[in-house]
N, C-alpha and C positions, 0 to 999 in steps of 0.2 A: 504494500500500500504506500502511496506517496505521502510525503510530508508537505504541509502547506500551512500558511497562517491565515486565519480568518479573524481579522482585527475586530475586537469587541468595543473599541473606543467610540464614544459619542463626542463629537466636537461641539463644544459649548458655545452658545451664542450669548453674549453679555451686552447689556446696555448700561452706559454710565452717562453722567452729566457732561455737557460739552466743555466745561472748563477744567475737568480733571485730567491729570497726566496719566497716560497708560505706560507702565514700565515694560521694558523688554519687547517693545512692539516690533513686529516683523517688517511692516511697511515703512518705506523711506519717505513717504509724504503724509501730510496731515489727513486723517480720515474725516470726511465730511459728516455732518450730522444728518440724521434721517428726518422724516416728516414730523416726528414728535420732538425734534430738537435735541435728540440724544445721539451719542456716538455708539455705534454697534460694531462689535468685532467678534472674531472667533478665537478660541484658545485650544491648543492640543492638550488633552487631559493629563498627559505624562510629562512632556517637555515644557508645557506652559508657553509655547511659542504663540504669540498673539499676532493676528492679521485681520484685515478687513474681509468681509464676506465676498468681495469681488474676486479674490484670489482662489476661491473654490471653483470658479468657472472660467478663469482666463487662461488656463493652461500652465500656470506656474508649476514647475516640476517639484516633485517630492523625492527624497532619497528612498530607494527601493529597500533599504535596510532599516533605517531609523524613523522614516516617515516625515522627517522635518522638511519644510519648504526651502527652496533655493533662495537665499538672500540676493538682492539686486547687485550687491558688490562682490559676490562670489559666484563662480561657475562650477557646477557639479561635473563629475566625470561622466561622459556618455559611453555606456557599454554598447556593444554592437547589436544587441537585441532590443534596444530602445529603453532599457532601464537606465536610471540616473543614480549615481553614487556620490554622496557628499565626501568631502576631503577627510573628515574625521573617520568615517567608516572605511575609506580607502586605505588609511594608515595600517590597518590590520587585515585587509582583504586577502583572501586566498585565491590565487589566480590560475594555478595550474596543478596538475595531478601530483607532480613531485613535491611541490610546496605543501601539499595536504598530508603527506605521509607521516610526518612527525605528530601531527594532530591525531591521525588515525591510531598511531601507536599509543598515544596518551589515553584515548578512549577505550582501546583494548585493555589497557592496564586498569582503567576505571571499572570496567566490567569484571575483570579478575578480582578486584578489590571487593566486589559484591558477590563473589563466588559464582559468577556467571560467565566464565571464560568461553569465548567462541573458539572452538577447537579447529575448525576448518579455516583455511586461508581463503578469504573472500576478497577479490580485487575491489579496490576503491578507485573510482574514476571521477575527475572533475570534468564537467561537460557544459556546452552551451545549451541555451533553452531549446533550440531546435532538436538537438540530439536527445535531450530529455523527453521531449514530446514524441519523437520517433520511437524511442525505447518503450514508452508507455503503450504506443500502438502495437508494438511487437509482442507485448505480453498477452497470453491467452487466458489469463485468470479472470478477466471480465470485471475487475474491481472498478468501483466508481472513483474517478479522478477529478480533483478540483482544479480550477483555473490557475491558482497560485502555487502549483506544485514546485518544490525546490529540491526534493530528494526522492529517490526511488530504490527499492530493494527488488532486484530482478531474480527470476527463477527460470527464464528461458534462454536458450542459446541464440545469440544474435551478434551482429557486429555493430559496435558503438564507436562514434567519433569522439575521442577524448582530447583534452587540451594538453599538448606536450610541453609547450614553452610559454612562460609568462609573457603576455603582451605588454607593450610599452604604451605610455600615455603620450600622444602626439599633439599636434596643433589643435587648438579648440577644445582641449581636454577630452579628446576622443581616443578610444582604445585602438591600437594599430598593431600590425605584424603578429597576429595570433597564429600559432602553428598547431595544427591538429593532426592526429593520425588515427587510422582505424584500429580498433581493438576487438579481436574475436573472442567472444565469451564461450567457454566450454562448460557444459553441465557435468560437474563431478559430484555435486550434492544438490540439496534443495534450493541453494542460493548460488547464483552465477556471478553477481556483482552488486555493488552499491554505487549509485550515481548521485552526485551532488552538483547543484548549479554553481558555476564559478562566479567569482566577483563579490562574494559576501564576506563580512568581517569574520574573524576567527571564532568569536563566541557564537555567532549565528550559524556558521558552518558546522561548528562542533555540536551544537544542539540538534541540528538536522541529522548529523551523522549518528549521534547517540540514539535518536529516534529510529533511524533506519537499521541500526545495529540491533535494536530490540526486535524488529520484524525478523531479522536474520536469526537471532537467537531462538525465537519462538518456533520458527520453521525447523531449525536444526535440532531442536529439542523434542520435536514430534508433537507439538500442541495441535489439537484438532482444530478444524475451522471455527474461528471465533466470530462473533458479531462485530460489526465495524466499530461500534462505540467501545467495546471491551478491548479489542486489539489496538486501535488507535489511542484509546485512553491510557493504556499501560505504557505504550511507546512514548506518549507525551510525559508521563510520569518520569521515565528514565531521562528524557531530555531536560526536564525540570530539575531533577536531581543533579545532573551533570552541571547545569548552569549554577546551581547552588554551590557545588564544590569549587567552581571557578571563581565565583564571587568571594567565597571564603578565602581562597588562595590569594586573590588580588588584595584583599583587605588584610592579609596576614593573620587571619583568625585561627585560633587554636581550639575552637569549640569542639568538644568531643562528639563523635558521631554515635548514633544509636543504630539498632537493626533496621530502622526504617529511613535512615538518613544516608546521605552520600559521603563516601570518603573524600578527603581533600586531595584533589588531583594536582599534579605538577603542571605548570604551564608550558606549552610547546613553543610559546613565543619568547624569544630571547629579549633580555632587557627588562626595564621596569614598565609595568602597565600604567597607562595614563588614567587620571581621574575620569576621563570620558569613557574609557573602556569599562570601568566599573559601572558607570551610569548606563552604558549600553547593555551590560549584562542584566542589570535591574529591569531595563525596558523589555528585553526578550523574555525574561522570566514573567514579567507582568502580562505580556501578550498571551502567554500560555494560560495564565491564571484567569484572564478576563475574556478569553475566547468565548463567543456566544453560540458557536455552532453546536448542533446536537451531538455530532460524532466526536469531534476533537475537544470541544470545550466541556460539554457535559461528561464525556467519557473520561477526560482528565480529572475532573472534580470527583467523580465516583471512584476512580482508581486511586487518586491521592488520598481520599478519605479512608479507603481500605488500607493503604500502605501505612498511613499514620496510626491507624487503630490496631492493625494486626502485624505490621512488619511486611517487608517485601517478600520474603521467602514464603510465609504462610499465605499471602495473597496470591502468589504464583501457583502454589500447590492447589489452592481453591479453584483458580481459573482452570487448571488442568483437569480437575475432577468434574466441575460443573459448567464450565464455559462462561461463568459470571463472576463479578466481584463479590466478595463477602460483605455482609452488612452488619 
């Protein structure tokens, strides 16, 4: 099943008096008053980036990762599939398959720390959006796929175009000189590969990978066919646990883990993490928590409730026996 984000945020409309100052406003010009003589603006509920309602319809770009709008004085990076990436998210973006391998090893260690080692060697490939869509079409499983798919756990033999060399950023902040190569997937077990969309920050890439790794683990452990909300829900729980471990690591926290919490994982990114990366981790974690979709959102909340109450191992044992979360 694919990994996607269904954002549960509601962008707030706020009215204030015309003489009041609006802090941290996105717009570079004075917002005119409406017919009632009040200033109306919108605010992102997480970043609190404020902007006038006009920007919701004038084509102002949003970052495909953090959802913030492109300021007038800054130009986002243009990825080749039409996505836009802000410069802060670009700083830790994973751009090719080789660059993603250390992160893959980290998440394998994370699973081992949960006594959930994935024994089989499953290829991890970073791909463009078109290759991801073609791979979804090549799967015979008939799963329901969402439009914002960013990751995929494959079970069929097919040839996938993977990104071999990190593209460079050229004139106009456009991605250039991307080198791809065909990769033939061979079925040696129930999972042939994990595909992740390129160009996303390390923490988002890692949470997607942790989600897809759980799909792989369930298949390789012989779990019977599960309902979408149970399978996607428990996969989101693992993505959420991994993000928690990264946020703790970035913060230098030594909080002791319990049977239902994640071990603190080492970071695959060299150097000191920026305050923005910590905030970005909080944002991705909050996206999972506030997702309003019945499958991913409600599935996560049911799975997370079960894991917090019974622990991860007992929850997985119950899923194996009944196909449902324990209550």
